[in-house]
C-alpha angles and dihedrals in degrees: 000000000000091000090047090060088047093055093050093049104036105025087214105098102087126096107268127223102271092208097055123017150331126226093225136002085251089065091047091052095040093058099034098243107158122200095017116131118223119233110260130235114351093338119124131201106248128209090270092057094253127130107238143162107266120242089216146005102196131022093253087062088071091065091212124095090212093060132070132197109246129203091271093058092251127131108237133166111287114257096030093098126187120228135142096350094304131084088216104043140058136194124242112200121199121193124190117209141166137066093286130070137234147139134251124204133182138223113238094037119257104103128063109159131170101164144006119356126341129181133202131185121217138171116272113270093025115146102223116198117204120201125187135205121194117217101172123023121348135304103257098188147273123289136195111014091018133041135197130018102288123101111298118235120183125185107213112225092134140008107298139194130206128183123206117202122203125177138058126340112258097008123141106269092190141338126213128196113211088207120165138159097289136356126357131174127179116215111164141020135181134175117226130214095277093053097254122128134240113202123190134187143113137287151165126222126000125346112196116184119173103301093342120093127177130179128211120235096242142017096232106032125063123246127199123254127201115190133182115210130189105256095219101044108014093237112153114249100180138344133202132198121208126192094236130105095249149344102226107171139015138196133179139201088203096270111037127042128224118202129193123198149128134274141168133206119007121328136175118226112179107308091338126096114204125192122191122235097206136014091295130008132183124251132192120199133180120222127192122227092276093050100257115144113247097180142340136199135179137207125190154139142208092288135049114289119211123218115223113163147347132199137173135202141130092023092302128113115198127187132183136198147138130275123193102191110027127289141231114221111181107312094339123094123195112201124230109282093196093253141061112269141171133251142187126211124191121203136187104253094217101049106015092235117147115259099179143327142195131199113203104218133135136160107284095358145056143167127246112217107216104164143011130198131188111218127118086337135006098270119197118195136186144097129318133192126191126350111329133178110226092179108298108053133303127321114214123223126254100185138358089286124005135199117237145181118200115190119204134192109252096229106032104026090231111163117244124197107326115216122203128179134186147111136250109280092358138112130227138169141179118222100172134028135183140151136240128229088267093056094254117147116246112198136183127192144110138266143181125210110009135341126196117204112178108311093341127092121198129195127208129205102218110325121347135187121223141192118193138173114210136190104201105305093338120101110230097181138341137196124193123201114199126209126206114205118224101171148015128311095040121256116305111210123175128165103204107180140022129197120189123202133180092272111009142036125223120204125187129190151123140260139170145177095049151011126307112206114202114183100315095330120102117208115198120212142199124257118256141190133183088259095044106034100183116164141187114223124218136197119197124188120192140169117258091250089069096229104081121070116205098185138355115194138174118208112207146000080224101010139123123215103201103164143013126195135178133220121219088258091055097255108148126220125193132182137189142113133293134187120230097327139013120213133175109240092357092279136095139316097070110218097199143003128202123227097214105028101282144025143170116258144195122204125190121205127199119245 
């Protein structure tokens, strides 16, 4: 049913005329039509193979309850349908992926697939049952129109697509180098409802991906890219260039995408013109499923703001960052407090209007907002020093720097129960926060000295990373990752992103100048300096009980892992940057190689 909704909203889901045009590049790729030019702008490819202005985009546009908006943007009698060239039939596409092998057959007959892509045409309303048989490796699950490992049943009321994965659990399904003519850096990735992937970052020059090519606005200043990739193969579906310095983070409500980044000067994002207050301000823009800007807003002060996180739920988009010299958020200006501090801003997801905001500043102290997660509340996490007011009075210090989570009401911004953790004379911070199915907080960060969580106190030798699941003030479970310095400066360890599934947790991040020990696995890093900030990325996957590790990987040897995201079927996607070559666990086989010394990347991992 998901694709039926897509057809009603986007008028771009139906099979195009292969001899004339495609509504979108997505259509051209989906059906394998080479050399066909997509219709530009808001035009759609009609049933006659002509690019036209659509009569409608959604069924309500037809203003008649007896009519429905079909895939060609035409108002037709409800129930007639329009699928793969016939009003009474639809196409079911099956795609087999993974390192293993297997077969997929259908009842009623029509699909018998053992590799690649297979199609079957069925009468509208048919309940098609798909069965699989693994011949090499294991069956890892269905994707797209089906989920899980049970028999897949699809009711055809529109064209549908199902992926079947065979191979080894947790293996790389595909890897994609976003490799252009100059500099590329991947910062954020998210999976949408149909299992495809949106990757964001910054680049200079030309970025050519399959049939998609985008060009930056200048040769010496980075622009932002937003690229949609097929979740099963990594093929580029569409790409967008934006005249801002970077796209740093992305969140999705399943249909639309919300992007946070930095810009300077005056820029045009869709119909909105933004002008920075200081040298760099932050922007948030909303994109629809085809990459068109719906709205954009900015916040900024006299200094350079830093973007740190974005999340969306319950019709609210919240983003967090740092400001060094005061900040203007809407009509409210917070003056320079004398030190860098964090902030959170909540927006209405539909319009982009500001709902509420907080700036975490106090005399002699402040809180750095490093992550935000939308669960039962809008939870902001980070590091806090001194006595700081998060919205309901001052919070007193425990150690030199403490970790904190501040939950806020989606609509009003009212502070819930603030939690703050630390140890006397010690430092702690949280860089990623999530929530399990029971509503418990799951946090990842680092500390030195001691850290008290609930009734338990933990001690680090040097710097240590940690992952903890907490129920209120009670520690449910805790995992400490130790680091061993081997150079100067000391070990840099930074978990940057966390993705929580129904049974496991995935954490991505970076480290350098030493060894990171996770459970019984030692990950070796590169050496780094301020002038040469090389990193080694890591991706850790662990069961929700905190004691069983599913996979522990390094991404390098010179590679950053900036973000990890999860599809509904538990495939993982990570993005970042690598120099020259990217290997899993610093050993052959090499996943990717760059043409000019470095590139951004996206890697997909099996459930």
